[in-house]
N, C-alpha and C positions, 0 to 999 in steps of 0.2 A: 521254537527252535533256538538253541543256545549257540551263539557265534564264538564263544570263548572255549579254548581248549587248553587245559592246564596239565602238563606232564613234565616232570623234571628231566626226562630223557630227550625231550624235543630240543631241536636246535632253532633258536630264534634270531633272526637278522632284521634290522630296521634301517631304512634309508629315508631321510627327509631331504627333499629337494624342491627347487623352485618349479613352478608349473610352466614348462616350456616344451614345445613340440620336439625339439632335438633330444630331449631326455627320454622320450617314449621308447626308441629302440634300445637304449641302455637298460631300461627297466625290463623290457621283454627278454633281452639276452641274459640278464642276471637271473631272472626267475627260471628261464629255460635251462640254464646251467645247473641250478639247484635241482630241478626236476630230473634232468639227465643223471646226475649223481645219485639220485634216489632210486633210479631204475625204471622210470616211466618210459613207455614206448615212444617212438618218434611221432606217431599219430596223437597220442595223449599230450605230448609236449607241445605240439602245434595248437591243440585246443586250449591248453593253458596259456600259451603265448597270446593267442587271439583274445582270450577273455581278459587278460591283464591289459592288453592294448586298448580294448573297448572301455574298460573301467577308467584307465588313465586318460583316454581321449575325452570321456565324459567330464572329468575334472577340468580338463583344458577348455572344453566348450561351454560348460555350464556353471562352474563354481565361482569364478571371480570375474565380475563385470564392473565396468565403469558406467555410471548413469543408467543402470538397469533397474527398473522397478519390477516387483514381483508380477509375473504373468506377461511381461513384455520381453521381446527379443532385443537385447542391447546391441548397439552398432559397434561397440569397441570393447576389447578386453585388455586387461593389463596383467600379463603373466608374471611380471616382476613383483606384484603385490601379494601373490598367493604362493602357498606351499602345499605340498601333499606329503603324506607319510605312507610308505609301503612297508608292511611287516610280513615277513615270510617265515612260517613255522614249518620245519621239516620234522615230521613224526615218523614212527616206524611204519605206519600203514597209510599215511596221507600227507598231502601238502596243503597248507592253509595260507592264503594270500589275503591280506586285509589292506585296503586302500582307503585312506582318510583324507578329507580336506576340511578346511574351516570356512568354506565359502558360504554362499547365500542359502544353500539347502533348498528344500522344497517345502512350501507351506501347504497345510491342509492334508489332503489324502496322499499317501505314499504313491510315487510313480512306479508302475510295474512294467512299462514297456508294452510291446505288442504280444499277443498270444500266438500268432501265426504269421506266415508270410503274406497272406491275403490282407490281413489287417494292416501290415506295414505298407503294402501297396496303396491302401486307402488313406492312411495317415501320413506317410512319408517321414516318419520318425519312430524311434523306439526299437530299432533293429539291434543296437548294441546290447541292450538289456536282454533281449530275446536270445542272442548268441551266448551271452554269459550263462543264462539259465540252461540252455541246451548242452553246452560244452562242459560245465562243471557239475559235480555231484550234489553239492549243497551250496546255496547262495542265500545270504542274509543281507538285506539293504536296510540301513537305519538312517533316520533323519533326526538326530537329536536337536531339540529346539534351540535355534540360534547357534548351532555348532557345526553346520555343514552336513556332509554325507559320509557314511562309512559303508563300504562294500566288503563283505567277507565271503570268500570263495574257498571251497574245499574240493580237492580232487583226490580220490582214493587210488592207491596203487592197484593196478589190474582191474579197474572199473570197466564197465561195458558201455559207457555213454559215447 
């Protein structure tokens, strides 16, 4: 599945910001305003907002740690050390949001989150990725070696998800 969409008629906006909790509502509102201008329904906009919030929250929680070894849960985070980039591409028939960080990334097998709510109740983690996959039409999560994580999400206009 190709996560890149190239079209000269698309509108591309990029924001790079520090990883801080108070930035999350700004990112949600920004993406929601683009989705509204594109003609998405209120229900679809809510799904887009929640997906963006979950992806950005994962950057905040997992990408940049102090004294955190792979496989361990670090006790401290330093959001001043990390940045994330959000790219929003508004095309004629869809909205693509790509969120990138340069954090620790995931080593080994790609993390997929839970497959259903029962699995979440047993594991107590992975719900954000589940939500993103349920609410968006296409999701590509990449873990380039030593380069953090990239989450690309597409929502088509008038989709039925």
